[in-house]
C-alpha positions in Angstrom: -7.2 17.3 -18.9 -7.0 19.6 -15.9 -9.1 18.5 -13.0 -11.1 20.9 -10.8 -10.0 19.0 -7.7 -8.5 21.2 -5.0 -5.6 20.1 -2.8 -5.9 20.8 0.9 -2.6 20.6 2.7 -2.5 19.4 6.3 -2.2 22.4 8.6 1.3 21.4 9.7 2.6 21.6 6.1 0.7 24.5 4.7 3.0 27.2 6.2 6.3 25.5 4.9 8.2 27.3 2.2 8.6 25.5 -1.0 12.3 24.8 -0.3 11.4 23.4 3.2 8.7 21.2 1.7 11.2 19.9 -0.9 13.8 19.2 1.9 11.2 17.4 4.1 10.1 15.2 1.1 13.7 14.4 0.2 14.7 13.7 3.8 11.6 11.5 4.4 13.2 8.6 2.6 10.1 7.8 0.5 11.8 6.1 -2.4 11.6 7.2 -6.0 7.9 6.5 -6.5 6.9 8.1 -3.1 9.1 11.1 -3.7 7.6 11.7 -7.1 4.1 11.4 -5.8 4.8 13.6 -2.8 6.3 16.4 -4.9 3.5 16.3 -7.5 0.8 16.3 -4.8 2.3 18.5 -2.0 4.4 21.0 -4.0 2.9 21.1 -7.5 -0.6 20.5 -6.0 -1.6 18.1 -8.8 -4.8 16.2 -8.0 -4.5 12.5 -7.3 -6.4 11.5 -10.4 -4.0 13.4 -12.6 -0.9 11.8 -10.9 -2.5 8.4 -11.3 -3.2 9.0 -15.0 0.4 10.2 -15.6 1.8 7.1 -13.9 -0.8 4.6 -15.4 -2.3 3.7 -12.0 -5.8 3.9 -10.5 -6.4 6.9 -8.3 -6.9 4.6 -5.3 -3.3 3.5 -5.5 -2.2 7.1 -5.2 -4.6 7.8 -2.4 -3.3 4.8 -0.4 0.3 5.8 -1.0 -0.4 9.4 0.1 -1.9 8.0 3.4 1.7 6.7 4.2 3.6 9.6 2.5 1.9 12.6 4.2 2.4 11.5 7.9 6.1 10.7 7.1 6.6 14.2 5.5 4.9 15.8 8.4 7.1 14.0 10.9 10.3 14.8 8.9 9.3 18.5 8.6 8.7 18.6 12.4 12.2 17.2 12.9 13.8 19.6 10.5 11.9 22.8 11.1 10.3 22.7 14.6 11.3 25.8 16.3 9.8 24.7 19.6 12.7 22.4 20.7 13.9 22.5 24.3 17.4 23.3 25.2 19.2 21.4 27.9 
């Protein structure tokens, strides 16, 4: 069943290319479960309820996990792709 829920990416992630998002997720060291959830949610834009159903969890588990995943992916993306670095 396809949910009508819409995924709203954080502003700092919405301009990333798909390849950049994949790299940020892979480099964020989220573990197998976290990486799977991050790719489903951030790249494929699958709603939390559908990810939870696929994995056999309650949606609140996915929601709590994403509260840790998203800041970590944002931080990693900033490290990898921030063009505002200062040169010494």
